[in-house]
C-alpha positions, -999 to 999 in steps of 0.1 A, spaced: 0 0 0 15 33 -10 12 68 5 -18 78 -17 -36 46 -8 -32 53 29 -43 89 24 -75 76 7 -82 54 38 -76 84 61 -99 105 39 -127 80 43 -126 86 81 -140 121 74 -170 135 56 -167 143 19 -169 180 28 -138 176 51 -106 173 30 -73 158 41 -48 183 28 -16 167 42 -7 137 64 22 118 78 23 81 83 49 76 110 48 105 135 57 94 170 38 114 196 53 122 230 26 122 257 30 116 294 2 89 294 12 71 263 42 52 252 60 68 222 41 51 194 36 57 157 5 77 147 -10 91 116 -12 128 117 -35 147 93 -44 182 85 -81 183 77 -98 213 61 -135 222 62 -142 255 44 -118 280 57 -110 261 89 -83 236 95 -74 212 123 -47 187 130 -59 152 138 -37 125 154 -50 90 146 -41 56 160 -43 27 137 -51 -8 148 -30 -22 119 -5 -8 95 -12 0 69 -48 6 77 -71 -13 53 -103 6 62 -113 38 80 -126 15 108 -89 7 116 -84 43 126 -94 61 158 -90 98 165 -70 105 196 -62 142 193 -78 172 176 -60 205 175 -79 233 158 -57 257 139 -69 290 154 -52 322 167 -38 302 196 -22 275 175 15 274 174 39 253 155 76 252 165 103 231 150 131 221 174 155 213 146 153 215 109 177 187 97 193 189 64 201 152 63 171 133 49 178 105 74 175 129 103 146 133 127 125 165 130 108 174 163 76 193 158 59 210 187 22 217 182 1 238 206 -35 249 206 -48 266 237 -35 247 267 -27 215 247 9 208 238 22 179 219 56 170 206 60 147 176 91 130 163 91 126 126 116 110 102 125 137 77 111 132 42 98 155 15 63 149 28 72 164 61 81 197 43 47 196 26 30 189 60 48 217 78 42 241 49 4 233 51 5 240 88 21 274 84 -4 283 56 -32 274 79 -17 296 107 -12 325 83 -47 322 69 -64 322 103 -43 352 115 -57 372 85 -93 365 95 -114 393 111 -132 368 133 -120 335 146 -133 302 132 -159 285 154 -149 249 145 -186 236 148 -177 208 124 -153 193 151 -182 188 175 -193 155 158 -159 140 166 -164 144 204 -200 152 213 -186 181 233 -195 218 233 -176 241 210 -155 255 240 -145 220 250 -136 211 215 -111 240 213 -99 235 249 -94 198 253 -78 168 238 -102 144 223 -95 108 232 -123 88 216 -133 52 213 -136 41 177 -174 38 181 -176 75 192 -164 89 159 -190 98 133 -183 88 97 
């Protein structure tokens, strides 16, 4: 299964109006409650709004959207920050990507590939676009992934059982 095939499976996890604009297959997330494990990380766009989704897969490569569960959702709003600990020039090197939205902070370890550059570029385009808006996005579309209020969506990590995610 190649990168585009996996992207198609990831896209199936979301509604047709929600478009996966970039994703990475092998990001390791550092979290105090989790072991450092590989995750899929996707940037999903709905209209003018974007969010970063961290997905766990029950098997790799995922064969169906049912193999994927959403663990983290970080809306790209005015509080969103993306910092790179190091920008390696060696293609075999590792990039450390720090993402923050409101009070949530996550660090990802990613093997450097050309796709990583595309992912990071898409993140910064999202940040730039949201900073140009007169009013902040509401992220109502994220509500279906958690069943929480809009404020909770923006302020909390969403750890969901697979059955709790709408498709």
